[in-house]
All heavy atoms as a GROMACS GRO file, in nm:
protein
  615
    1MET      N    1  -4.405  -1.142   3.091
    1MET     CA    2  -4.269  -1.096   3.113
    1MET      C    3  -4.276  -0.963   3.188
    1MET      O    4  -4.358  -0.878   3.157
    1MET     CB    5  -4.197  -1.078   2.978
    1MET     CG    6  -4.053  -1.047   2.996
    1MET     SD    7  -3.964  -1.027   2.840
    1MET     CE    8  -3.962  -1.191   2.776
    2SER      N    9  -4.188  -0.945   3.282
    2SER     CA   10  -4.190  -0.824   3.364
    2SER      C   11  -4.125  -0.708   3.290
    2SER      O   12  -4.054  -0.725   3.190
    2SER     CB   13  -4.118  -0.849   3.496
    2SER     OG   14  -3.980  -0.866   3.472
    3THR      N   15  -4.147  -0.589   3.340
    3THR     CA   16  -4.090  -0.468   3.281
    3THR      C   17  -3.938  -0.471   3.288
    3THR      O   18  -3.870  -0.432   3.193
    3THR     CB   19  -4.143  -0.343   3.356
    3THR    OG1   20  -4.286  -0.346   3.354
    3THR    CG2   21  -4.094  -0.216   3.292
    4ASN      N   22  -3.886  -0.522   3.398
    4ASN     CA   23  -3.740  -0.532   3.412
    4ASN      C   24  -3.682  -0.627   3.308
    4ASN      O   25  -3.574  -0.601   3.254
    4ASN     CB   26  -3.701  -0.578   3.553
    4ASN     CG   27  -3.722  -0.470   3.657
    4ASN    OD1   28  -3.727  -0.352   3.623
    4ASN    ND2   29  -3.735  -0.510   3.782
    5GLY      N   30  -3.752  -0.736   3.282
    5GLY     CA   31  -3.706  -0.831   3.181
    5GLY      C   32  -3.706  -0.772   3.042
    5GLY      O   33  -3.613  -0.791   2.964
    6ARG      N   34  -3.811  -0.696   3.010
    6ARG     CA   35  -3.819  -0.629   2.879
    6ARG      C   36  -3.709  -0.524   2.865
    6ARG      O   37  -3.647  -0.512   2.760
    6ARG     CB   38  -3.956  -0.564   2.861
    6ARG     CG   39  -4.065  -0.663   2.835
    6ARG     CD   40  -4.196  -0.592   2.811
    6ARG     NE   41  -4.303  -0.691   2.800
    6ARG     CZ   42  -4.430  -0.662   2.798
    6ARG    NH1   43  -4.468  -0.535   2.808
    6ARG    NH2   44  -4.521  -0.756   2.787
    7ASN      N   45  -3.690  -0.448   2.970
    7ASN     CA   46  -3.585  -0.345   2.966
    7ASN      C   47  -3.447  -0.408   2.948
    7ASN      O   48  -3.363  -0.355   2.874
    7ASN     CB   49  -3.587  -0.260   3.094
    7ASN     CG   50  -3.706  -0.165   3.100
    7ASN    OD1   51  -3.765  -0.136   2.997
    7ASN    ND2   52  -3.741  -0.121   3.218
    8ALA      N   53  -3.425  -0.519   3.014
    8ALA     CA   54  -3.296  -0.588   3.000
    8ALA      C   55  -3.277  -0.637   2.857
    8ALA      O   56  -3.168  -0.623   2.800
    8ALA     CB   57  -3.286  -0.704   3.098
    9ILE      N   58  -3.382  -0.692   2.798
    9ILE     CA   59  -3.374  -0.742   2.660
    9ILE      C   60  -3.353  -0.624   2.564
    9ILE      O   61  -3.270  -0.632   2.472
    9ILE     CB   62  -3.500  -0.822   2.623
    9ILE    CG1   63  -3.501  -0.953   2.701
    9ILE    CG2   64  -3.506  -0.849   2.474
    9ILE    CD1   65  -3.630  -1.033   2.686
   10GLN      N   66  -3.426  -0.516   2.585
   10GLN     CA   67  -3.410  -0.398   2.499
   10GLN      C   68  -3.268  -0.341   2.510
   10GLN      O   69  -3.208  -0.302   2.410
   10GLN     CB   70  -3.513  -0.291   2.535
   10GLN     CG   71  -3.653  -0.324   2.489
   10GLN     CD   72  -3.754  -0.216   2.530
   10GLN    OE1   73  -3.726  -0.132   2.616
   10GLN    NE2   74  -3.871  -0.222   2.468
   11THR      N   75  -3.216  -0.340   2.630
   11THR     CA   76  -3.079  -0.292   2.652
   11THR      C   77  -2.979  -0.381   2.578
   11THR      O   78  -2.886  -0.332   2.513
   11THR     CB   79  -3.045  -0.286   2.802
   11THR    OG1   80  -3.139  -0.201   2.867
   11THR    CG2   81  -2.904  -0.236   2.826
   12GLN      N   82  -3.000  -0.512   2.586
   12GLN     CA   83  -2.911  -0.606   2.516
   12GLN      C   84  -2.920  -0.586   2.365
   12GLN      O   85  -2.818  -0.588   2.294
   12GLN     CB   86  -2.947  -0.750   2.552
   12GLN     CG   87  -2.905  -0.790   2.690
   12GLN     CD   88  -2.948  -0.933   2.724
   12GLN    OE1   89  -3.029  -0.993   2.653
   12GLN    NE2   90  -2.891  -0.987   2.831
   13ILE      N   91  -3.042  -0.565   2.314
   13ILE     CA   92  -3.059  -0.544   2.170
   13ILE      C   93  -2.990  -0.414   2.127
   13ILE      O   94  -2.920  -0.410   2.025
   13ILE     CB   95  -3.209  -0.542   2.133
   13ILE    CG1   96  -3.268  -0.683   2.149
   13ILE    CG2   97  -3.230  -0.492   1.991
   13ILE    CD1   98  -3.418  -0.690   2.136
   14GLN      N   99  -3.007  -0.309   2.204
   14GLN     CA  100  -2.942  -0.182   2.173
   14GLN      C  101  -2.790  -0.195   2.176
   14GLN      O  102  -2.720  -0.142   2.089
   14GLN     CB  103  -2.988  -0.073   2.270
   14GLN     CG  104  -3.132  -0.030   2.247
   14GLN     CD  105  -3.183   0.064   2.355
   14GLN    OE1  106  -3.118   0.081   2.459
   14GLN    NE2  107  -3.299   0.126   2.332
   15GLN      N  108  -2.739  -0.267   2.274
   15GLN     CA  109  -2.594  -0.290   2.282
   15GLN      C  110  -2.546  -0.372   2.163
   15GLN      O  111  -2.439  -0.346   2.107
   15GLN     CB  112  -2.558  -0.358   2.413
   15GLN     CG  113  -2.566  -0.268   2.534
   15GLN     CD  114  -2.537  -0.342   2.664
   15GLN    OE1  115  -2.540  -0.465   2.670
   15GLN    NE2  116  -2.508  -0.266   2.770
   16ASP      N  117  -2.626  -0.470   2.124
   16ASP     CA  118  -2.590  -0.553   2.009
   16ASP      C  119  -2.582  -0.468   1.882
   16ASP      O  120  -2.487  -0.479   1.805
   16ASP     CB  121  -2.692  -0.666   1.992
   16ASP     CG  122  -2.656  -0.758   1.877
   16ASP    OD1  123  -2.544  -0.814   1.880
   16ASP    OD2  124  -2.738  -0.772   1.783
   17TRP      N  125  -2.680  -0.381   1.861
   17TRP     CA  126  -2.678  -0.294   1.743
   17TRP      C  127  -2.560  -0.197   1.749
   17TRP      O  128  -2.496  -0.172   1.647
   17TRP     CB  129  -2.810  -0.218   1.728
   17TRP     CG  130  -2.915  -0.301   1.663
   17TRP    CD1  131  -3.024  -0.356   1.722
   17TRP    CD2  132  -2.919  -0.341   1.526
   17TRP    NE1  133  -3.097  -0.429   1.631
   17TRP    CE2  134  -3.035  -0.421   1.509
   17TRP    CE3  135  -2.838  -0.319   1.416
   17TRP    CZ2  136  -3.070  -0.477   1.387
   17TRP    CZ3  137  -2.873  -0.375   1.294
   17TRP    CH2  138  -2.987  -0.453   1.280
   18ALA      N  139  -2.534  -0.144   1.866
   18ALA     CA  140  -2.419  -0.053   1.880
   18ALA      C  141  -2.289  -0.128   1.848
   18ALA      O  142  -2.201  -0.074   1.780
   18ALA     CB  143  -2.415   0.004   2.022
   19ASN      N  144  -2.278  -0.250   1.897
   19ASN     CA  145  -2.158  -0.331   1.868
   19ASN      C  146  -2.147  -0.360   1.719
   19ASN      O  147  -2.037  -0.355   1.662
   19ASN     CB  148  -2.161  -0.462   1.947
   19ASN     CG  149  -2.133  -0.442   2.094
   19ASN    OD1  150  -2.077  -0.341   2.134
   19ASN    ND2  151  -2.174  -0.538   2.176
   20ARG      N  152  -2.259  -0.391   1.656
   20ARG     CA  153  -2.257  -0.419   1.512
   20ARG      C  154  -2.214  -0.296   1.432
   20ARG      O  155  -2.136  -0.306   1.337
   20ARG     CB  156  -2.393  -0.466   1.464
   20ARG     CG  157  -2.429  -0.605   1.511
   20ARG     CD  158  -2.574  -0.638   1.477
   20ARG     NE  159  -2.616  -0.761   1.539
   20ARG     CZ  160  -2.643  -0.872   1.472
   20ARG    NH1  161  -2.632  -0.875   1.341
   20ARG    NH2  162  -2.681  -0.980   1.535
   21GLU      N  163  -2.266  -0.179   1.471
   21GLU     CA  164  -2.226  -0.056   1.404
   21GLU      C  165  -2.077  -0.029   1.423
   21GLU      O  166  -2.008   0.010   1.329
   21GLU     CB  167  -2.308   0.062   1.457
   21GLU     CG  168  -2.453   0.060   1.414
   21GLU     CD  169  -2.536   0.172   1.478
   21GLU    OE1  170  -2.476   0.263   1.539
   21GLU    OE2  171  -2.659   0.166   1.466
   22TYR      N  172  -2.029  -0.051   1.544
   22TYR     CA  173  -1.887  -0.031   1.572
   22TYR      C  174  -1.802  -0.126   1.489
   22TYR      O  175  -1.702  -0.084   1.428
   22TYR     CB  176  -1.862  -0.053   1.722
   22TYR     CG  177  -1.718  -0.038   1.763
   22TYR    CD1  178  -1.656   0.087   1.767
   22TYR    CD2  179  -1.641  -0.149   1.796
   22TYR    CE1  180  -1.525   0.101   1.805
   22TYR    CE2  181  -1.509  -0.136   1.834
   22TYR     CZ  182  -1.452  -0.011   1.838
   22TYR     OH  183  -1.320   0.002   1.874
   23ILE      N  184  -1.843  -0.250   1.483
   23ILE     CA  185  -1.768  -0.350   1.404
   23ILE      C  186  -1.770  -0.311   1.256
   23ILE      O  187  -1.669  -0.324   1.186
   23ILE     CB  188  -1.826  -0.491   1.426
   23ILE    CG1  189  -1.793  -0.539   1.567
   23ILE    CG2  190  -1.775  -0.589   1.321
   23ILE    CD1  191  -1.865  -0.665   1.610
   24GLU      N  192  -1.883  -0.260   1.207
   24GLU     CA  193  -1.894  -0.217   1.067
   24GLU      C  194  -1.799  -0.101   1.039
   24GLU      O  195  -1.732  -0.098   0.936
   24GLU     CB  196  -2.038  -0.177   1.037
   24GLU     CG  197  -2.065  -0.148   0.892
   24GLU     CD  198  -2.053  -0.271   0.803
   24GLU    OE1  199  -2.078  -0.383   0.850
   24GLU    OE2  200  -2.017  -0.254   0.684
   25ILE      N  201  -1.791  -0.007   1.132
   25ILE     CA  202  -1.700   0.107   1.116
   25ILE      C  203  -1.555   0.059   1.115
   25ILE      O  204  -1.476   0.100   1.029
   25ILE     CB  205  -1.723   0.210   1.229
   25ILE    CG1  206  -1.857   0.280   1.210
   25ILE    CG2  207  -1.610   0.313   1.233
   25ILE    CD1  208  -1.900   0.363   1.329
   26ILE      N  209  -1.520  -0.029   1.206
   26ILE     CA  210  -1.383  -0.082   1.212
   26ILE      C  211  -1.351  -0.159   1.084
   26ILE      O  212  -1.243  -0.142   1.025
   26ILE     CB  213  -1.364  -0.173   1.336
   26ILE    CG1  214  -1.381  -0.092   1.465
   26ILE    CG2  215  -1.230  -0.244   1.333
   26ILE    CD1  216  -1.280   0.016   1.485
   27THR      N  217  -1.444  -0.242   1.039
   27THR     CA  218  -1.424  -0.320   0.917
   27THR      C  219  -1.404  -0.228   0.797
   27THR      O  220  -1.313  -0.250   0.715
   27THR     CB  221  -1.543  -0.414   0.892
   27THR    OG1  222  -1.559  -0.499   1.006
   27THR    CG2  223  -1.524  -0.498   0.768
   28GLY      N  224  -1.486  -0.124   0.788
   28GLY     CA  225  -1.472  -0.028   0.678
   28GLY      C  226  -1.338   0.042   0.683
   28GLY      O  227  -1.273   0.063   0.579
   29SER      N  228  -1.295   0.078   0.803
   29SER     CA  229  -1.166   0.145   0.817
   29SER      C  230  -1.050   0.053   0.777
   29SER      O  231  -0.956   0.096   0.710
   29SER     CB  232  -1.146   0.192   0.961
   29SER     OG  233  -1.243   0.288   0.995
   30ILE      N  234  -1.059  -0.071   0.815
   30ILE     CA  235  -0.954  -0.169   0.779
   30ILE      C  236  -0.950  -0.187   0.628
   30ILE      O  237  -0.842  -0.192   0.568
   30ILE     CB  238  -0.977  -0.302   0.851
   30ILE    CG1  239  -0.949  -0.285   1.001
   30ILE    CG2  240  -0.890  -0.413   0.792
   30ILE    CD1  241  -0.989  -0.405   1.085
   31LYS      N  242  -1.067  -0.191   0.564
   31LYS     CA  243  -1.071  -0.204   0.418
   31LYS      C  244  -1.008  -0.082   0.351
   31LYS      O  245  -0.932  -0.096   0.254
   31LYS     CB  246  -1.215  -0.221   0.370
   31LYS     CG  247  -1.272  -0.357   0.399
   31LYS     CD  248  -1.417  -0.367   0.352
   31LYS     CE  249  -1.477  -0.503   0.386
   31LYS     NZ  250  -1.619  -0.511   0.347
   32LYS      N  251  -1.036   0.038   0.403
   32LYS     CA  252  -0.977   0.160   0.346
   32LYS      C  253  -0.826   0.157   0.361
   32LYS      O  254  -0.752   0.195   0.269
   32LYS     CB  255  -1.034   0.284   0.414
   32LYS     CG  256  -1.175   0.317   0.372
   32LYS     CD  257  -1.224   0.441   0.444
   32LYS     CE  258  -1.369   0.470   0.411
   32LYS     NZ  259  -1.420   0.587   0.484
   33ILE      N  260  -0.778   0.114   0.477
   33ILE     CA  261  -0.633   0.106   0.499
   33ILE      C  262  -0.570   0.006   0.403
   33ILE      O  263  -0.466   0.032   0.343
   33ILE     CB  264  -0.603   0.070   0.646
   33ILE    CG1  265  -0.640   0.186   0.738
   33ILE    CG2  266  -0.456   0.032   0.664
   33ILE    CD1  267  -0.638   0.152   0.886
   34ALA      N  268  -0.635  -0.110   0.387
   34ALA     CA  269  -0.582  -0.212   0.296
   34ALA      C  270  -0.580  -0.160   0.152
   34ALA      O  271  -0.482  -0.181   0.079
   34ALA     CB  272  -0.666  -0.339   0.306
   35ASP      N  273  -0.686  -0.091   0.111
   35ASP     CA  274  -0.689  -0.033  -0.024
   35ASP      C  275  -0.578   0.068  -0.042
   35ASP      O  276  -0.511   0.069  -0.146
   35ASP     CB  277  -0.825   0.033  -0.052
   35ASP     CG  278  -0.937  -0.067  -0.068
   35ASP    OD1  279  -0.910  -0.188  -0.090
   35ASP    OD2  280  -1.055  -0.025  -0.058
   36PHE      N  281  -0.558   0.154   0.058
   36PHE     CA  282  -0.451   0.252   0.049
   36PHE      C  283  -0.315   0.184   0.038
   36PHE      O  284  -0.232   0.223  -0.045
   36PHE     CB  285  -0.452   0.345   0.171
   36PHE     CG  286  -0.327   0.426   0.183
   36PHE    CD1  287  -0.307   0.536   0.102
   36PHE    CD2  288  -0.228   0.391   0.273
   36PHE    CE1  289  -0.190   0.610   0.112
   36PHE    CE2  290  -0.112   0.464   0.284
   36PHE     CZ  291  -0.092   0.575   0.202
   37LEU      N  292  -0.292   0.083   0.122
   37LEU     CA  293  -0.162   0.015   0.120
   37LEU      C  294  -0.139  -0.056  -0.013
   37LEU      O  295  -0.027  -0.054  -0.066
   37LEU     CB  296  -0.152  -0.084   0.236
   37LEU     CG  297  -0.140  -0.020   0.375
   37LEU    CD1  298  -0.145  -0.127   0.483
   37LEU    CD2  299  -0.014   0.063   0.387
   38ASN      N  300  -0.243  -0.117  -0.069
   38ASN     CA  301  -0.228  -0.182  -0.200
   38ASN      C  302  -0.199  -0.079  -0.308
   38ASN      O  303  -0.113  -0.102  -0.395
   38ASN     CB  304  -0.354  -0.261  -0.233
   38ASN     CG  305  -0.365  -0.388  -0.154
   38ASN    OD1  306  -0.265  -0.448  -0.117
   38ASN    ND2  307  -0.488  -0.430  -0.126
   39SER      N  308  -0.267   0.033  -0.303
   39SER     CA  309  -0.243   0.140  -0.401
   39SER      C  310  -0.101   0.195  -0.386
   39SER      O  311  -0.030   0.217  -0.485
   39SER     CB  312  -0.345   0.251  -0.381
   39SER     OG  313  -0.317   0.361  -0.463
   40PHE      N  314  -0.058   0.216  -0.262
   40PHE     CA  315   0.076   0.265  -0.235
   40PHE      C  316   0.181   0.167  -0.285
   40PHE      O  317   0.281   0.206  -0.346
   40PHE     CB  318   0.092   0.290  -0.085
   40PHE     CG  319   0.224   0.347  -0.045
   40PHE    CD1  320   0.257   0.479  -0.073
   40PHE    CD2  321   0.318   0.268   0.020
   40PHE    CE1  322   0.379   0.531  -0.035
   40PHE    CE2  323   0.440   0.319   0.058
   40PHE     CZ  324   0.471   0.451   0.030
   41ASP      N  325   0.156   0.038  -0.262
   41ASP     CA  326   0.248  -0.066  -0.307
   41ASP      C  327   0.262  -0.063  -0.459
   41ASP      O  328   0.374  -0.065  -0.511
   41ASP     CB  329   0.197  -0.204  -0.262
   41ASP     CG  330   0.279  -0.318  -0.318
   41ASP    OD1  331   0.400  -0.325  -0.286
   41ASP    OD2  332   0.223  -0.400  -0.394
   42MET      N  333   0.149  -0.054  -0.528
   42MET     CA  334   0.155  -0.052  -0.675
   42MET      C  335   0.226   0.072  -0.726
   42MET      O  336   0.305   0.065  -0.820
   42MET     CB  337   0.013  -0.061  -0.732
   42MET     CG  338  -0.051  -0.196  -0.711
   42MET     SD  339  -0.218  -0.207  -0.776
   42MET     CE  340  -0.187  -0.190  -0.949
   43SER      N  341   0.200   0.186  -0.661
   43SER     CA  342   0.266   0.310  -0.700
   43SER      C  343   0.417   0.300  -0.680
   43SER      O  344   0.496   0.338  -0.767
   43SER     CB  345   0.209   0.426  -0.618
   43SER     OG  346   0.281   0.544  -0.643
   44CYS      N  347   0.457   0.248  -0.565
   44CYS     CA  348   0.601   0.232  -0.537
   44CYS      C  349   0.667   0.136  -0.635
   44CYS      O  350   0.778   0.163  -0.683
   44CYS     CB  351   0.622   0.183  -0.394
   44CYS     SG  352   0.587   0.309  -0.270
   45ARG      N  353   0.599   0.027  -0.663
   45ARG     CA  354   0.655  -0.070  -0.758
   45ARG      C  355   0.674  -0.007  -0.896
   45ARG      O  356   0.776  -0.028  -0.962
   45ARG     CB  357   0.567  -0.193  -0.768
   45ARG     CG  358   0.574  -0.283  -0.648
   45ARG     CD  359   0.479  -0.403  -0.664
   45ARG     NE  360   0.468  -0.478  -0.543
   45ARG     CZ  361   0.538  -0.590  -0.519
   45ARG    NH1  362   0.622  -0.635  -0.608
   45ARG    NH2  363   0.522  -0.654  -0.404
   46ALA      N  364   0.575   0.071  -0.940
   46ALA     CA  365   0.584   0.136  -1.071
   46ALA      C  366   0.699   0.237  -1.072
   46ALA      O  367   0.778   0.242  -1.168
   46ALA     CB  368   0.452   0.205  -1.105
   47ARG      N  369   0.711   0.315  -0.965
   47ARG     CA  370   0.819   0.414  -0.959
   47ARG      C  371   0.955   0.348  -0.952
   47ARG      O  372   1.052   0.394  -1.014
   47ARG     CB  373   0.799   0.506  -0.839
   47ARG     CG  374   0.680   0.597  -0.855
   47ARG     CD  375   0.659   0.684  -0.735
   47ARG     NE  376   0.539   0.763  -0.750
   47ARG     CZ  377   0.506   0.863  -0.671
   47ARG    NH1  378   0.584   0.896  -0.570
   47ARG    NH2  379   0.395   0.930  -0.691
   48LEU      N  380   0.965   0.238  -0.876
   48LEU     CA  381   1.092   0.166  -0.868
   48LEU      C  382   1.128   0.103  -1.003
   48LEU      O  383   1.246   0.101  -1.040
   48LEU     CB  384   1.087   0.061  -0.759
   48LEU     CG  385   1.093   0.115  -0.616
   48LEU    CD1  386   1.065   0.004  -0.516
   48LEU    CD2  387   1.227   0.181  -0.588
   49ALA      N  388   1.028   0.053  -1.075
   49ALA     CA  389   1.055  -0.004  -1.207
   49ALA      C  390   1.106   0.104  -1.302
   49ALA      O  391   1.203   0.081  -1.377
   49ALA     CB  392   0.929  -0.069  -1.263
   50THR      N  393   1.046   0.222  -1.297
   50THR     CA  394   1.092   0.334  -1.381
   50THR      C  395   1.234   0.374  -1.343
   50THR      O  396   1.319   0.394  -1.430
   50THR     CB  397   0.997   0.455  -1.366
   50THR    OG1  398   0.865   0.416  -1.404
   50THR    CG2  399   1.042   0.572  -1.449
   51LEU      N  400   1.260   0.383  -1.215
   51LEU     CA  401   1.393   0.417  -1.167
   51LEU      C  402   1.495   0.312  -1.210
   51LEU      O  403   1.606   0.345  -1.253
   51LEU     CB  404   1.393   0.431  -1.015
   51LEU     CG  405   1.523   0.474  -0.949
   51LEU    CD1  406   1.569   0.610  -1.001
   51LEU    CD2  407   1.507   0.477  -0.799
   52ASN      N  408   1.456   0.186  -1.203
   52ASN     CA  409   1.545   0.077  -1.245
   52ASN      C  410   1.578   0.089  -1.394
   52ASN      O  411   1.694   0.069  -1.434
   52ASN     CB  412   1.480  -0.058  -1.215
   52ASN     CG  413   1.574  -0.173  -1.241
   52ASN    OD1  414   1.688  -0.170  -1.198
   52ASN    ND2  415   1.526  -0.273  -1.312
   53GLU      N  416   1.478   0.122  -1.475
   53GLU     CA  417   1.504   0.139  -1.619
   53GLU      C  418   1.602   0.254  -1.643
   53GLU      O  419   1.693   0.242  -1.725
   53GLU     CB  420   1.372   0.167  -1.692
   53GLU     CG  421   1.280   0.049  -1.700
   53GLU     CD  422   1.144   0.085  -1.758
   53GLU    OE1  423   1.127   0.200  -1.808
   53GLU    OE2  424   1.053   0.000  -1.755
   54LYS      N  425   1.583   0.364  -1.571
   54LYS     CA  426   1.674   0.478  -1.587
   54LYS      C  427   1.815   0.442  -1.543
   54LYS      O  428   1.913   0.480  -1.610
   54LYS     CB  429   1.622   0.597  -1.506
   54LYS     CG  430   1.497   0.660  -1.566
   54LYS     CD  431   1.449   0.775  -1.480
   54LYS     CE  432   1.322   0.837  -1.538
   54LYS     NZ  433   1.272   0.948  -1.455
   55LEU      N  434   1.828   0.371  -1.432
   55LEU     CA  435   1.961   0.331  -1.385
   55LEU      C  436   2.029   0.235  -1.483
   55LEU      O  437   2.149   0.246  -1.509
   55LEU     CB  438   1.951   0.265  -1.247
   55LEU     CG  439   1.923   0.361  -1.130
   55LEU    CD1  440   1.897   0.281  -1.003
   55LEU    CD2  441   2.041   0.455  -1.111
   56THR      N  442   1.951   0.144  -1.537
   56THR     CA  443   2.006   0.050  -1.636
   56THR      C  444   2.056   0.126  -1.758
   56THR      O  445   2.165   0.098  -1.811
   56THR     CB  446   1.899  -0.054  -1.676
   56THR    OG1  447   1.858  -0.125  -1.559
   56THR    CG2  448   1.952  -0.152  -1.779
   57SER      N  449   1.978   0.223  -1.802
   57SER     CA  450   2.019   0.304  -1.916
   57SER      C  451   2.148   0.381  -1.885
   57SER      O  452   2.240   0.387  -1.969
   57SER     CB  453   1.907   0.401  -1.953
   57SER     OG  454   1.946   0.487  -2.056
   58LEU      N  455   2.155   0.439  -1.767
   58LEU     CA  456   2.277   0.511  -1.729
   58LEU      C  457   2.398   0.418  -1.720
   58LEU      O  458   2.509   0.454  -1.761
   58LEU     CB  459   2.256   0.583  -1.595
   58LEU     CG  460   2.165   0.705  -1.599
   58LEU    CD1  461   2.137   0.755  -1.457
   58LEU    CD2  462   2.228   0.816  -1.682
   59GLU      N  463   2.377   0.299  -1.665
   59GLU     CA  464   2.487   0.202  -1.657
   59GLU      C  465   2.538   0.168  -1.796
   59GLU      O  466   2.659   0.157  -1.818
   59GLU     CB  467   2.441   0.076  -1.584
   59GLU     CG  468   2.423   0.096  -1.434
   59GLU     CD  469   2.356  -0.023  -1.366
   59GLU    OE1  470   2.298  -0.110  -1.436
   59GLU    OE2  471   2.362  -0.029  -1.242
   60ARG      N  472   2.448   0.149  -1.891
   60ARG     CA  473   2.488   0.118  -2.029
   60ARG      C  474   2.567   0.232  -2.090
   60ARG      O  475   2.668   0.210  -2.158
   60ARG     CB  476   2.366   0.087  -2.115
   60ARG     CG  477   2.304  -0.046  -2.084
   60ARG     CD  478   2.187  -0.074  -2.175
   60ARG     NE  479   2.117  -0.194  -2.135
   60ARG     CZ  480   1.988  -0.214  -2.150
   60ARG    NH1  481   1.913  -0.122  -2.207
   60ARG    NH2  482   1.931  -0.325  -2.112
   61ARG      N  483   2.521   0.356  -2.065
   61ARG     CA  484   2.594   0.472  -2.118
   61ARG      C  485   2.734   0.480  -2.058
   61ARG      O  486   2.831   0.510  -2.128
   61ARG     CB  487   2.518   0.600  -2.086
   61ARG     CG  488   2.394   0.620  -2.168
   61ARG     CD  489   2.329   0.752  -2.133
   61ARG     NE  490   2.199   0.764  -2.196
   61ARG     CZ  491   2.117   0.864  -2.174
   61ARG    NH1  492   2.151   0.961  -2.090
   61ARG    NH2  493   2.000   0.870  -2.235
   62ILE      N  494   2.744   0.457  -1.927
   62ILE     CA  495   2.875   0.461  -1.861
   62ILE      C  496   2.967   0.355  -1.919
   62ILE      O  497   3.085   0.382  -1.948
   62ILE     CB  498   2.860   0.446  -1.709
   62ILE    CG1  499   2.796   0.572  -1.650
   62ILE    CG2  500   2.994   0.418  -1.642
   62ILE    CD1  501   2.757   0.560  -1.504
   63GLU      N  502   2.915   0.234  -1.936
   63GLU     CA  503   2.997   0.127  -1.994
   63GLU      C  504   3.043   0.164  -2.134
   63GLU      O  505   3.159   0.141  -2.171
   63GLU     CB  506   2.918  -0.004  -1.996
   63GLU     CG  507   2.899  -0.065  -1.859
   63GLU     CD  508   2.804  -0.185  -1.860
   63GLU    OE1  509   2.753  -0.221  -1.969
   63GLU    OE2  510   2.782  -0.241  -1.752
   64TYR      N  511   2.953   0.224  -2.212
   64TYR     CA  512   2.989   0.266  -2.348
   64TYR      C  513   3.099   0.372  -2.344
   64TYR      O  514   3.199   0.363  -2.417
   64TYR     CB  515   2.864   0.320  -2.420
   64TYR     CG  516   2.894   0.386  -2.552
   64TYR    CD1  517   2.925   0.311  -2.664
   64TYR    CD2  518   2.893   0.525  -2.563
   64TYR    CE1  519   2.953   0.372  -2.786
   64TYR    CE2  520   2.921   0.587  -2.683
   64TYR     CZ  521   2.952   0.511  -2.794
   64TYR     OH  522   2.980   0.571  -2.914
   65LEU      N  523   3.081   0.472  -2.256
   65LEU     CA  524   3.180   0.578  -2.247
   65LEU      C  525   3.314   0.526  -2.195
   65LEU      O  526   3.421   0.568  -2.244
   65LEU     CB  527   3.129   0.690  -2.156
   65LEU     CG  528   3.012   0.772  -2.212
   65LEU    CD1  529   2.959   0.867  -2.105
   65LEU    CD2  530   3.055   0.847  -2.336
   66GLU      N  531   3.311   0.435  -2.100
   66GLU     CA  532   3.436   0.375  -2.050
   66GLU      C  533   3.507   0.300  -2.162
   66GLU      O  534   3.630   0.308  -2.175
   66GLU     CB  535   3.407   0.282  -1.933
   66GLU     CG  536   3.374   0.353  -1.804
   66GLU     CD  537   3.334   0.258  -1.692
   66GLU    OE1  538   3.298   0.141  -1.721
   66GLU    OE2  539   3.338   0.300  -1.574
   67ALA      N  540   3.430   0.228  -2.242
   67ALA     CA  541   3.491   0.154  -2.354
   67ALA      C  542   3.553   0.251  -2.455
   67ALA      O  543   3.663   0.225  -2.507
   67ALA     CB  544   3.385   0.066  -2.422
   68ARG      N  545   3.486   0.362  -2.482
   68ARG     CA  546   3.541   0.460  -2.576
   68ARG      C  547   3.668   0.524  -2.520
   68ARG      O  548   3.765   0.547  -2.594
   68ARG     CB  549   3.437   0.568  -2.606
   68ARG     CG  550   3.326   0.514  -2.694
   68ARG     CD  551   3.249   0.620  -2.761
   68ARG     NE  552   3.334   0.707  -2.842
   68ARG     CZ  553   3.291   0.813  -2.904
   68ARG    NH1  554   3.165   0.847  -2.898
   68ARG    NH2  555   3.373   0.888  -2.978
   69VAL      N  556   3.670   0.551  -2.388
   69VAL     CA  557   3.788   0.609  -2.328
   69VAL      C  558   3.904   0.510  -2.334
   69VAL      O  559   4.017   0.548  -2.369
   69VAL     CB  560   3.760   0.653  -2.181
   69VAL    CG1  561   3.889   0.685  -2.107
   69VAL    CG2  562   3.664   0.772  -2.178
   70ARG      N  563   3.876   0.384  -2.303
   70ARG     CA  564   3.982   0.282  -2.311
   70ARG      C  565   4.035   0.270  -2.453
   70ARG      O  566   4.156   0.259  -2.474
   70ARG     CB  567   3.927   0.146  -2.264
   70ARG     CG  568   3.941   0.127  -2.116
   70ARG     CD  569   3.905  -0.016  -2.077
   70ARG     NE  570   3.779  -0.007  -2.000
   70ARG     CZ  571   3.666  -0.066  -2.031
   70ARG    NH1  572   3.658  -0.145  -2.136
   70ARG    NH2  573   3.558  -0.049  -1.959
   71THR      N  574   3.944   0.273  -2.549
   71THR     CA  575   3.985   0.261  -2.691
   71THR      C  576   4.069   0.379  -2.732
   71THR      O  577   4.173   0.365  -2.798
   71THR     CB  578   3.860   0.251  -2.781
   71THR    OG1  579   3.782   0.141  -2.740
   71THR    CG2  580   3.899   0.234  -2.926
   72SER      N  581   4.026   0.500  -2.692
   72SER     CA  582   4.102   0.620  -2.732
   72SER      C  583   4.238   0.625  -2.663
   72SER      O  584   4.335   0.672  -2.720
   72SER     CB  585   4.021   0.747  -2.702
   72SER     OG  586   4.005   0.765  -2.564
   73LYS      N  587   4.249   0.576  -2.541
   73LYS     CA  588   4.378   0.574  -2.472
   73LYS      C  589   4.471   0.472  -2.537
   73LYS      O  590   4.591   0.494  -2.544
   73LYS     CB  591   4.359   0.539  -2.324
   73LYS     CG  592   4.308   0.654  -2.242
   73LYS     CD  593   4.301   0.616  -2.095
   73LYS     CE  594   4.253   0.732  -2.011
   73LYS     NZ  595   4.245   0.698  -1.870
   74GLY      N  596   4.415   0.365  -2.583
   74GLY     CA  597   4.496   0.262  -2.647
   74GLY      C  598   4.548   0.307  -2.783
   74GLY      O  599   4.651   0.261  -2.828
   75GLN      N  600   4.478   0.398  -2.848
   75GLN     CA  601   4.518   0.443  -2.980
   75GLN      C  602   4.623   0.554  -2.972
   75GLN      O  603   4.696   0.577  -3.067
   75GLN     CB  604   4.397   0.497  -3.059
   75GLN     CG  605   4.300   0.386  -3.095
   75GLN     CD  606   4.176   0.442  -3.163
   75GLN    OE1  607   4.156   0.561  -3.170
   75GLN    NE2  608   4.095   0.352  -3.215
   76THR      N  609   4.631   0.626  -2.861
   76THR     CA  610   4.727   0.736  -2.854
   76THR      C  611   4.863   0.691  -2.813
   76THR      O  612   4.896   0.590  -2.770
   76THR     CB  613   4.680   0.845  -2.756
   76THR    OG1  614   4.653   0.788  -2.630
   76THR    CG2  615   4.562   0.918  -2.811
   0.00000   0.00000   0.00000
């Protein structure tokens, strides 16, 4: 095999390794983004569930107070 042939093969191998490293970096970055988005989703869902519970509680209190006001107006 000639020197030019060896150099061409070595260049191809080096490019292949560089491409593999690049793909590994991109894959790792995509995994980190996916992990972040999943974590963010779970955090948002938990916060929205808490907010929903608080709103439900407030709605019940308002309904109770409205009923008491209606009852007191009816008695006077």
